[in-house]
N, C-alpha and C positions, 0 to 999 in steps of 0.2 A: 681380349677384344671387348669393346663396349657396345658395338653394334654390328649388325650383319654386313654392312658395307665394308667395314675393315676386314672382317673374316673372309668375305668374298674376294676382296683384293689380294689377301694373303694366299688363299687357295689358288686363285688364278695365276698369281706370280710363280707358284711352284708346280703348276700343271705341266704335264709332260710335253704337250705341243699345242699350239693355237688351233682352235676349231671355230666353226661358224657359230657354235653355241658357247656361251660363256663358260669358262672353266669351272666355276663354282656350282654350276647347275646340278651336276651329278652328285656333288658332295651334299648340297642341301636336300636333294631328293633322298639320299641315303639316310640323312639325319631324320627327315620326316618319316620315312618308312620304319626306322627303328623306334622312334618315339611313339608312333601310333600303332605299332605292332601290325602293320598293314598286311604282311604276308601271312601271319597267323590268322588274322581276321578273314582273309580271302579263303584260306583252307576251311575254316569253320563255316563260312557262307556257302561254299560249294557243297559241303556235306549236308547242310541244312536244306539247301535248294533241292537236292536229290530226294531227300525225305519228303519234302512238301509237294513235289511234282507228281501229278496224277498220271496214270498210264496214258500215253499218247501226248502228254504235255511236252513242251519244248523249253530248253534252257539256252539262253544266249548270254555270252560273257564277253565284254570288251576289256582288253588289257592294254595298258599304255606303256609298258616297258618289259624288257626281257625276263625279269624275275617273275613278274605276274604271269606272263605268257607261259613260262615254263611250268609253273604250278598248275595252271588251267590245262595245259596240254597233257601233263602227266596224270592229272586227275581224270580227264576224259579217257586217256589210254587205259588207266586202271579199271575204270567203270565199263569201258566199251571193248577193250582189247582182249587179248589171249588170257590175261590174268583175271578177267571178269568171272564172277561166280556163275556156275551153270546149274540148270535144273536137271532132274534125272534123265531127260531126253537130250541133253547137250545144248539146249538153248540158253543164250546168255540171260542172266537176271540183272535187271537194272536199266542201263541206258544203252543207246546205240547212236553212233554218229549219223548225222543226216548226210545227204549226198555230197555236201561240200566237204571235200577231202582236205583242202588246204584252208588255212585261216584267210579271212578276207581282210585286205588292207586298203587304205584310201588311195585314190589315184593321184598321180603327180600333179594333176590340174586342180586338185581340191583346194578351195580358197582358205580353208582353216588350217593354219600351220601347226596348231596343237594336235591335229589329228594325224600328223605325219607318222607317228609310231604306233598308232592304234591298230589292234588286231581283234577281229571278231571270230569267236569260235562258238559253234552251236552243237547241241545234242538233243535227242528226243528220248523220252522214257518209253521203253517198249510197251506195246499195248497189253501184253500178257504178264508184265511184271507187277508186283504188288508193293 
């Protein structure tokens, strides 16, 4: 292939089924994610954000596809959940989820079509954590 249009046409031609989104979109997304090491960068960012967050500080992460969202969800679960480290009194050390239990997604009437897959997850560093 000499250009992306030819590659996109080839991918779309061999896509499993027609969708409302062009068949090559996911393939180009996968290439971009791999070339930019986006998932590794996200994991590094989350770890650095927790370190930089002051007690009582809040972290909000917007993910735009399921791979990102899974990493954020698992990171928050590790930091906040049953596997979170505990102090001698049994209190979790690190972060805790805010009252929002589910991720926030855009409404169907949102005028921005790029926001259709966005998910917002939030957490707060515990006031007693260091």
